[in-house]
C-alpha positions as a Markdown table, in Angstrom:
| # | Residue | x | y | z |
|---|---|---|---|---|
| 1 | Unk | 59.9 | -75.9 | 21.6 |
| 2 | Unk | 58.3 | -77.0 | 24.5 |
| 3 | Unk | 60.3 | -74.7 | 26.9 |
| 4 | Unk | 59.3 | -71.5 | 25.0 |
| 5 | Unk | 55.9 | -72.5 | 25.2 |
| 6 | Unk | 56.0 | -73.1 | 28.8 |
| 7 | Unk | 57.7 | -69.8 | 29.1 |
| 8 | Unk | 54.7 | -68.2 | 27.4 |
| 9 | Unk | 52.1 | -69.8 | 29.1 |
| 10 | Unk | 53.8 | -68.5 | 32.4 |
| 11 | Unk | 53.6 | -65.5 | 31.4 |
| 12 | Unk | 50.0 | -65.3 | 30.7 |
| 13 | Unk | 49.2 | -66.8 | 33.7 |
| 14 | Unk | 51.3 | -64.2 | 35.6 |
| 15 | Unk | 49.6 | -61.0 | 33.9 |
| 16 | Unk | 46.1 | -62.7 | 34.6 |
| 17 | Unk | 47.0 | -63.3 | 38.2 |
| 18 | Unk | 48.3 | -59.4 | 39.1 |
| 19 | Unk | 45.1 | -58.3 | 36.7 |
| 20 | Unk | 42.5 | -60.3 | 39.1 |
| 21 | Unk | 44.2 | -58.8 | 42.3 |
| 22 | Unk | 43.9 | -55.1 | 40.7 |
| 23 | Unk | 41.5 | -52.9 | 43.3 |
| 24 | Unk | 37.8 | -53.1 | 41.2 |
| 25 | Unk | 36.1 | -49.5 | 41.6 |
| 26 | Unk | 32.8 | -49.1 | 42.9 |
| 27 | Unk | 31.8 | -47.5 | 39.7 |
| 28 | Unk | 29.7 | -49.2 | 37.3 |
| 29 | Unk | 30.6 | -49.5 | 33.6 |
| 30 | Unk | 29.8 | -46.2 | 31.9 |
| 31 | Unk | 31.0 | -44.2 | 34.8 |
| 32 | Unk | 28.1 | -44.5 | 37.1 |
| 33 | Unk | 28.5 | -44.4 | 41.0 |
| 34 | Unk | 27.3 | -46.5 | 43.4 |
| 35 | Unk | 24.8 | -44.6 | 45.7 |
| 36 | Unk | 23.6 | -46.0 | 48.9 |
| 37 | Unk | 19.9 | -44.6 | 49.7 |
| 38 | Unk | 18.9 | -44.4 | 53.3 |
| 39 | Unk | 15.6 | -43.5 | 54.5 |
| 40 | Unk | 15.1 | -42.5 | 58.4 |
| 41 | Unk | 11.5 | -43.6 | 59.1 |
| 42 | Unk | 11.4 | -42.9 | 63.1 |
| 43 | Unk | 8.5 | -40.6 | 62.2 |
| 44 | Unk | 6.3 | -43.1 | 60.6 |
| 45 | Unk | 4.7 | -44.7 | 64.0 |
| 46 | Unk | 3.5 | -41.3 | 65.1 |
| 47 | Unk | 1.3 | -40.3 | 62.1 |
| 48 | Unk | -1.3 | -39.1 | 64.8 |
| 49 | Unk | -1.4 | -37.0 | 67.5 |
| 50 | Unk | -3.2 | -39.5 | 70.0 |
| 51 | Unk | -6.4 | -41.4 | 69.4 |
| 52 | Unk | -9.4 | -40.0 | 71.7 |
| 53 | Unk | -11.1 | -43.3 | 72.0 |
| 54 | Unk | -8.6 | -46.1 | 73.0 |
| 55 | Unk | -10.9 | -48.5 | 72.0 |
| 56 | Unk | -10.7 | -47.4 | 68.2 |
| 57 | Unk | -7.1 | -48.4 | 67.1 |
| 58 | Unk | -4.8 | -46.3 | 65.0 |
| 59 | Unk | -4.0 | -47.3 | 61.5 |
| 60 | Unk | -1.3 | -49.6 | 60.9 |
| 61 | Unk | 2.1 | -47.7 | 59.6 |
| 62 | Unk | 4.5 | -50.5 | 58.4 |
| 63 | Unk | 5.7 | -49.7 | 55.1 |
| 64 | Unk | 7.5 | -52.9 | 52.9 |
| 65 | Unk | 9.1 | -50.9 | 50.0 |
| 66 | Unk | 10.0 | -47.4 | 49.1 |
| 67 | Unk | 10.6 | -46.4 | 45.6 |
| 68 | Unk | 13.4 | -43.9 | 45.2 |
| 69 | Unk | 13.3 | -41.4 | 42.2 |
| 70 | Unk | 15.7 | -38.9 | 40.9 |
| 71 | Unk | 14.7 | -35.9 | 38.9 |
| 72 | Unk | 16.8 | -33.5 | 36.6 |
| 73 | Unk | 16.7 | -30.6 | 38.7 |
| 74 | Unk | 16.2 | -28.3 | 35.7 |
| 75 | Unk | 13.9 | -30.4 | 33.3 |
| 76 | Unk | 12.1 | -32.2 | 36.3 |
| 77 | Unk | 12.3 | -35.6 | 34.2 |
| 78 | Unk | 13.0 | -38.9 | 35.6 |
| 79 | Unk | 16.0 | -39.7 | 35.3 |
| 80 | Unk | 16.4 | -43.0 | 37.3 |
| 81 | Unk | 14.6 | -45.4 | 40.1 |
| 82 | Unk | 15.1 | -48.1 | 42.5 |
| 83 | Unk | 13.3 | -50.0 | 44.8 |
| 84 | Unk | 14.4 | -50.3 | 48.4 |
| 85 | Unk | 13.3 | -52.7 | 51.2 |
| 86 | Unk | 16.3 | -53.5 | 53.4 |
| 87 | Unk | 15.5 | -52.4 | 57.1 |
| 88 | Unk | 17.9 | -52.0 | 59.5 |
| 89 | Unk | 18.6 | -50.3 | 63.2 |
| 90 | Unk | 21.0 | -47.5 | 63.9 |
| 91 | Unk | 22.7 | -46.9 | 67.0 |
| 92 | Unk | 20.1 | -45.1 | 68.4 |
| 93 | Unk | 17.4 | -48.1 | 68.3 |
| 94 | Unk | 15.8 | -45.9 | 65.1 |
| 95 | Unk | 14.6 | -48.1 | 62.3 |
| 96 | Unk | 15.5 | -47.1 | 58.7 |
| 97 | Unk | 15.2 | -48.6 | 55.0 |
| 98 | Unk | 18.2 | -48.6 | 52.7 |
| 99 | Unk | 19.0 | -49.6 | 49.1 |
| 100 | Unk | 21.6 | -48.6 | 46.6 |
| 101 | Unk | 21.4 | -47.1 | 42.7 |
| 102 | Unk | 23.7 | -46.3 | 40.2 |
| 103 | Unk | 23.8 | -42.9 | 39.0 |
| 104 | Unk | 25.9 | -40.5 | 36.9 |
| 105 | Unk | 27.9 | -37.8 | 38.6 |
| 106 | Unk | 25.7 | -34.8 | 38.7 |
| 107 | Unk | 22.9 | -32.9 | 40.6 |
| 108 | Unk | 19.5 | -34.6 | 41.3 |
| 109 | Unk | 16.3 | -34.0 | 42.9 |
| 110 | Unk | 15.5 | -37.1 | 44.9 |
| 111 | Unk | 11.9 | -38.3 | 46.1 |
| 112 | Unk | 11.0 | -41.3 | 48.1 |
| 113 | Unk | 7.7 | -43.0 | 48.8 |
| 114 | Unk | 6.1 | -46.2 | 50.2 |
| 115 | Unk | 5.3 | -48.5 | 47.4 |
| 116 | Unk | 2.8 | -50.7 | 48.9 |
| 117 | Unk | -0.5 | -48.7 | 49.5 |
| 118 | Unk | -3.7 | -50.4 | 48.6 |
| 119 | Unk | -6.0 | -47.2 | 48.5 |
| 120 | Unk | -3.4 | -44.6 | 47.7 |
| 121 | Unk | -2.3 | -44.6 | 44.0 |
| 122 | Unk | 0.5 | -42.8 | 42.4 |
| 123 | Unk | 0.7 | -41.3 | 38.5 |
| 124 | Unk | 2.4 | -39.3 | 36.4 |
| 125 | Unk | 5.6 | -40.1 | 37.9 |
| 126 | Unk | 7.8 | -38.9 | 35.4 |
| 127 | Unk | 7.9 | -35.6 | 36.1 |
| 128 | Unk | 8.5 | -34.2 | 39.7 |
| 129 | Unk | 5.9 | -31.3 | 39.4 |
| 130 | Unk | 3.2 | -33.8 | 38.1 |
| 131 | Unk | 3.9 | -37.0 | 40.2 |
| 132 | Unk | 0.4 | -37.2 | 42.0 |
| 133 | Unk | -1.4 | -39.4 | 44.9 |
| 134 | Unk | -5.1 | -40.1 | 44.6 |
| 135 | Unk | -7.6 | -42.5 | 45.5 |
| 136 | Unk | -10.4 | -43.8 | 43.3 |
| 137 | Unk | -13.9 | -42.3 | 43.3 |
| 138 | Unk | -16.7 | -44.2 | 45.3 |
| 139 | Unk | -19.2 | -46.6 | 43.6 |
| 140 | Unk | -22.4 | -45.5 | 42.2 |
| 141 | Unk | -23.9 | -47.7 | 44.8 |
| 142 | Unk | -22.2 | -45.5 | 47.8 |
| 143 | Unk | -23.1 | -42.3 | 45.9 |
| 144 | Unk | -26.8 | -43.1 | 46.5 |
| 145 | Unk | -26.5 | -43.1 | 50.2 |
| 146 | Unk | -25.4 | -39.4 | 50.0 |
| 147 | Unk | -27.8 | -38.1 | 47.2 |
| 148 | Unk | -30.4 | -36.5 | 49.6 |
| 149 | Unk | -28.0 | -33.0 | 50.1 |
| 150 | Unk | -30.2 | -31.0 | 47.7 |
| 151 | Unk | -29.3 | -27.9 | 49.2 |
| 152 | Unk | -25.9 | -28.2 | 48.7 |
| 153 | Unk | -23.2 | -28.3 | 45.8 |
| 154 | Unk | -23.0 | -32.0 | 44.6 |
| 155 | Unk | -19.1 | -33.0 | 45.5 |
| 156 | Unk | -17.2 | -35.7 | 43.7 |
| 157 | Unk | -16.5 | -38.4 | 46.7 |
| 158 | Unk | -13.5 | -40.6 | 47.3 |
| 159 | Unk | -12.3 | -43.2 | 49.0 |
| 160 | Unk | -9.9 | -42.4 | 52.1 |
| 161 | Unk | -6.1 | -42.7 | 51.1 |
| 162 | Unk | -3.6 | -44.7 | 53.3 |
| 163 | Unk | -0.9 | -43.2 | 54.3 |
| 164 | Unk | 2.1 | -42.2 | 52.0 |
| 165 | Unk | 5.4 | -41.7 | 53.4 |
| 166 | Unk | 7.2 | -39.3 | 51.6 |
| 167 | Unk | 11.2 | -38.3 | 51.8 |
| 168 | Unk | 12.5 | -35.4 | 49.6 |
| 169 | Unk | 16.0 | -34.1 | 49.0 |
| 170 | Unk | 16.4 | -31.3 | 46.5 |
| 171 | Unk | 20.1 | -30.3 | 45.1 |
| 172 | Unk | 21.5 | -33.7 | 45.8 |
| 173 | Unk | 25.6 | -33.6 | 43.9 |
| 174 | Unk | 26.7 | -37.0 | 43.4 |
| 175 | Unk | 30.7 | -36.8 | 42.9 |
| 176 | Unk | 32.5 | -38.6 | 40.3 |
| 177 | Unk | 33.9 | -41.3 | 43.1 |
| 178 | Unk | 34.5 | -45.1 | 43.0 |
| 179 | Unk | 33.8 | -44.9 | 46.7 |
| 180 | Unk | 30.2 | -45.6 | 47.9 |
| 181 | Unk | 28.2 | -42.3 | 48.0 |
| 182 | Unk | 25.5 | -41.9 | 50.8 |
| 183 | Unk | 22.3 | -40.0 | 50.8 |
| 184 | Unk | 20.2 | -39.9 | 53.6 |
| 185 | Unk | 16.7 | -38.3 | 54.2 |
| 186 | Unk | 13.5 | -38.4 | 56.8 |
| 187 | Unk | 10.2 | -39.9 | 55.5 |
| 188 | Unk | 6.9 | -38.1 | 57.2 |
| 189 | Unk | 3.4 | -38.8 | 56.2 |
| 190 | Unk | 1.4 | -36.2 | 53.6 |
| 191 | Unk | -1.5 | -37.6 | 55.0 |
| 192 | Unk | -3.7 | -36.1 | 57.8 |
| 193 | Unk | -5.6 | -38.5 | 60.1 |
| 194 | Unk | -8.8 | -37.4 | 62.1 |
| 195 | Unk | -10.6 | -39.1 | 64.9 |
| 196 | Unk | -14.7 | -37.9 | 64.6 |
| 197 | Unk | -17.1 | -38.5 | 67.1 |
| 198 | Unk | -20.9 | -37.6 | 68.1 |
| 199 | Unk | -23.1 | -38.8 | 70.5 |
| 200 | Unk | -25.6 | -42.0 | 69.9 |
| 201 | Unk | -28.8 | -42.9 | 71.7 |
| 202 | Unk | -30.6 | -46.5 | 70.7 |
| 203 | Unk | -27.2 | -47.1 | 68.5 |
| 204 | Unk | -28.4 | -50.6 | 69.1 |
| 205 | Unk | -30.9 | -50.3 | 66.6 |
| 206 | Unk | -28.5 | -49.3 | 63.9 |
| 207 | Unk | -27.0 | -51.7 | 61.3 |
| 208 | Unk | -24.0 | -49.7 | 59.8 |
| 209 | Unk | -23.2 | -45.7 | 59.2 |
| 210 | Unk | -20.6 | -44.2 | 56.9 |
| 211 | Unk | -19.9 | -40.6 | 56.6 |
| 212 | Unk | -18.8 | -38.0 | 54.0 |
| 213 | Unk | -16.5 | -34.9 | 54.9 |
| 214 | Unk | -16.5 | -32.5 | 52.1 |
| 215 | Unk | -13.8 | -29.4 | 50.9 |
| 216 | Unk | -11.3 | -31.9 | 51.4 |
| 217 | Unk | -8.0 | -32.1 | 48.9 |
| 218 | Unk | -9.0 | -35.3 | 46.8 |
| 219 | Unk | -5.3 | -35.7 | 46.0 |
| 220 | Unk | -1.7 | -34.2 | 46.1 |
| 221 | Unk | 1.3 | -33.6 | 44.0 |
| 222 | Unk | 3.4 | -34.7 | 46.7 |
| 223 | Unk | 7.0 | -34.1 | 45.0 |
| 224 | Unk | 6.6 | -30.4 | 45.5 |
| 225 | Unk | 4.0 | -30.6 | 48.3 |
| 226 | Unk | 1.0 | -29.2 | 46.9 |
| 227 | Unk | -2.6 | -31.0 | 47.7 |
| 228 | Unk | -5.0 | -30.3 | 45.2 |
| 229 | Unk | -7.8 | -28.0 | 46.1 |
| 230 | Unk | -9.3 | -26.7 | 42.8 |
| 231 | Unk | -11.9 | -29.7 | 43.2 |
| 232 | Unk | -14.9 | -29.7 | 45.4 |
| 233 | Unk | -14.6 | -33.0 | 47.1 |
| 234 | Unk | -15.2 | -35.3 | 49.5 |
| 235 | Unk | -13.7 | -38.1 | 51.9 |
| 236 | Unk | -15.9 | -41.4 | 52.1 |
| 237 | Unk | -15.3 | -43.5 | 55.7 |
| 238 | Unk | -17.1 | -46.0 | 57.5 |
| 239 | Unk | -18.4 | -45.1 | 61.2 |
| 240 | Unk | -18.7 | -47.6 | 64.0 |
| 241 | Unk | -20.5 | -47.7 | 67.3 |
| 242 | Unk | -18.2 | -47.2 | 70.5 |
| 243 | Unk | -18.5 | -46.1 | 73.8 |
| 244 | Unk | -17.2 | -43.0 | 75.5 |
| 245 | Unk | -17.3 | -43.0 | 79.4 |
| 246 | Unk | -15.9 | -39.5 | 79.5 |
| 247 | Unk | -19.4 | -38.2 | 78.4 |
| 248 | Unk | -21.8 | -36.2 | 80.9 |
| 249 | Unk | -24.7 | -37.9 | 79.9 |
| 250 | Unk | -26.3 | -41.3 | 81.3 |
| 251 | Unk | -25.7 | -42.9 | 77.7 |
| 252 | Unk | -22.4 | -43.3 | 76.8 |
| 253 | Unk | -22.5 | -44.9 | 73.1 |
| 254 | Unk | -21.1 | -42.7 | 70.4 |
| 255 | Unk | -20.7 | -42.9 | 66.7 |
| 256 | Unk | -17.2 | -42.6 | 65.7 |
| 257 | Unk | -14.2 | -43.2 | 63.4 |
| 258 | Unk | -10.4 | -42.9 | 62.6 |
| 259 | Unk | -10.1 | -41.5 | 58.9 |
| 260 | Unk | -7.5 | -40.0 | 56.6 |
| 261 | Unk | -7.3 | -36.9 | 54.4 |
| 262 | Unk | -5.0 | -35.6 | 51.8 |
| 263 | Unk | -5.9 | -32.3 | 53.7 |
| 264 | Unk | -8.7 | -29.7 | 54.9 |
| 265 | Unk | -9.0 | -26.7 | 52.1 |
| 266 | Unk | -7.1 | -23.8 | 54.0 |
| 267 | Unk | -8.7 | -20.7 | 54.9 |
| 268 | Unk | -6.3 | -18.5 | 53.2 |
| 269 | Unk | -6.8 | -20.0 | 49.4 |
| 270 | Unk | -9.6 | -18.0 | 49.0 |
| 271 | Unk | -11.0 | -16.1 | 52.2 |
| 272 | Unk | -13.9 | -14.8 | 49.9 |
| 273 | Unk | -15.2 | -18.4 | 49.1 |
| 274 | Unk | -18.3 | -19.8 | 51.1 |
| 275 | Unk | -17.6 | -22.7 | 53.4 |
| 276 | Unk | -18.5 | -26.2 | 51.9 |
| 277 | Unk | -17.2 | -28.3 | 54.5 |
| 278 | Unk | -20.0 | -30.1 | 55.7 |
| 279 | Unk | -20.1 | -33.7 | 57.1 |
| 280 | Unk | -23.0 | -36.1 | 56.1 |
| 281 | Unk | -23.5 | -39.3 | 57.9 |
| 282 | Unk | -26.0 | -42.2 | 56.6 |
| 283 | Unk | -27.2 | -44.8 | 59.0 |
| 284 | Unk | -29.1 | -48.0 | 57.5 |
| 285 | Unk | -31.3 | -49.2 | 61.0 |
| 286 | Unk | -31.6 | -52.9 | 61.3 |
| 287 | Unk | -34.8 | -53.1 | 59.0 |
| 288 | Unk | -32.9 | -51.6 | 56.1 |
| 289 | Unk | -34.5 | -47.6 | 56.2 |
| 290 | Unk | -31.9 | -45.3 | 55.9 |
| 291 | Unk | -31.5 | -41.8 | 57.9 |
| 292 | Unk | -29.1 | -39.1 | 57.4 |
| 293 | Unk | -28.0 | -35.9 | 59.1 |
| 294 | Unk | -25.8 | -32.8 | 57.7 |
| 295 | Unk | -23.9 | -30.3 | 59.6 |
| 296 | Unk | -21.6 | -27.8 | 59.1 |
| 297 | Unk | -18.1 | -28.4 | 60.3 |
| 298 | Unk | -16.4 | -25.2 | 60.4 |
| 299 | Unk | -16.8 | -24.5 | 64.0 |
| 300 | Unk | -15.6 | -28.0 | 64.9 |
| 301 | Unk | -12.5 | -27.4 | 62.9 |
| 302 | Unk | -11.5 | -24.3 | 64.7 |
| 303 | Unk | -11.7 | -26.0 | 68.2 |
| 304 | Unk | -8.5 | -26.2 | 70.3 |
| 305 | Unk | -8.9 | -30.3 | 70.0 |
| 306 | Unk | -9.2 | -30.0 | 66.3 |
| 307 | Unk | -6.2 | -27.8 | 65.2 |
| 308 | Unk | -3.8 | -29.7 | 68.0 |
| 309 | Unk | -4.9 | -33.1 | 68.3 |
| 310 | Unk | -7.3 | -34.0 | 65.1 |
| 311 | Unk | -10.1 | -34.5 | 67.4 |
| 312 | Unk | -13.6 | -33.7 | 65.8 |
| 313 | Unk | -15.6 | -34.0 | 68.9 |
| 314 | Unk | -19.3 | -33.2 | 68.0 |
| 315 | Unk | -21.6 | -32.1 | 70.7 |
| 316 | Unk | -24.7 | -33.6 | 69.3 |
| 317 | Unk | -26.9 | -36.3 | 70.4 |
| 318 | Unk | -28.2 | -38.5 | 67.4 |
| 319 | Unk | -31.7 | -40.3 | 68.7 |
| 320 | Unk | -33.0 | -43.9 | 66.7 |
| 321 | Unk | -36.2 | -44.3 | 68.3 |
| 322 | Unk | -37.2 | -47.7 | 69.0 |
| 323 | Unk | -39.0 | -49.8 | 66.7 |
| 324 | Unk | -43.0 | -49.8 | 67.1 |
| 325 | Unk | -45.4 | -52.7 | 66.9 |
| 326 | Unk | -46.5 | -51.4 | 63.4 |
| 327 | Unk | -43.2 | -51.9 | 62.3 |
| 328 | Unk | -40.0 | -50.2 | 62.8 |
| 329 | Unk | -40.2 | -46.8 | 61.0 |
| 330 | Unk | -37.0 | -45.0 | 61.9 |
| 331 | Unk | -36.8 | -41.2 | 61.8 |
| 332 | Unk | -34.4 | -39.1 | 63.7 |
| 333 | Unk | -35.3 | -35.4 | 64.7 |
| 334 | Unk | -33.3 | -32.6 | 62.6 |
| 335 | Unk | -31.4 | -35.4 | 60.6 |
| 336 | Unk | -32.8 | -34.1 | 57.4 |
| 337 | Unk | -32.5 | -30.4 | 57.9 |
| 338 | Unk | -29.6 | -29.9 | 59.9 |
| 339 | Unk | -27.5 | -27.1 | 58.7 |
| 340 | Unk | -26.3 | -24.8 | 61.7 |
| 341 | Unk | -23.1 | -24.5 | 63.5 |
| 342 | Unk | -22.3 | -27.2 | 65.9 |
| 343 | Unk | -20.5 | -26.2 | 69.2 |
| 344 | Unk | -18.1 | -28.9 | 71.0 |
| 345 | Unk | -19.0 | -29.5 | 74.4 |
| 346 | Unk | -16.5 | -28.6 | 77.4 |
């Protein structure tokens, strides 16, 4: 009895030992394949073509986490998703992100985007055709700083977006394999960054300044690369006082900013549509008075600096008057009725 019992224990032990040494496939239960997603991010640090004014810093673009979504290529519906945040560096010194997801063998459309943008929001992600990046509308208090534009259509005004870095790969075929299957793609921004500047005289009397640029896309269906242009909208951003020593005048003060947008409405969308590309500045002086100026920006966007470098250099001198003994009553000539074309200085 004891001998038989010992032999049975030995057989059970050997079976268990050989089973534990058997090669385990990298396929999850249910036949799923382990997929490695590699995101090339070397383009992320070059989101502008250079800032005109080196005193104004370029926006920081260091993502922490990327969301990876796999869609059914026929129905466009979401099938699976994962979040990747592991950073690496390849043999050429280029940075990348990587992570893993388990998928059934088959064909997918893949979309990746950074998941850590305070201003840029994403919704409608259940379908590739509808996933959308957008920003919130500005507060009612901020709206009051632009309400005097009575001669122009009233746009909806949105905060400027953070950079959204997107990678896309269509018709990716995941094979039925027990090996790790890798998918690589490159992330690039869907956001345009601009530098804007105009000349400022007596800038020391200004307390703060904000601006709104209209006829810009308020959102983007980024999985299919379609900014939204069917709504008349504007982007809000803050302006700052700085110095441009390259100016020909004796005074080098400028009002400037670096701002982001989902994109300017292309002319080819509706060539018959009258341009509504206007820039509105609002400056609050030290004693709380508000002065503003509105100008058409068509000619500025057609300059070489704007097309090739994203520099909006406005050859317009804004003069803030010195305060008088009777009290500081700020007024700037032309600020309330400026509508004409603005030529850039050479």
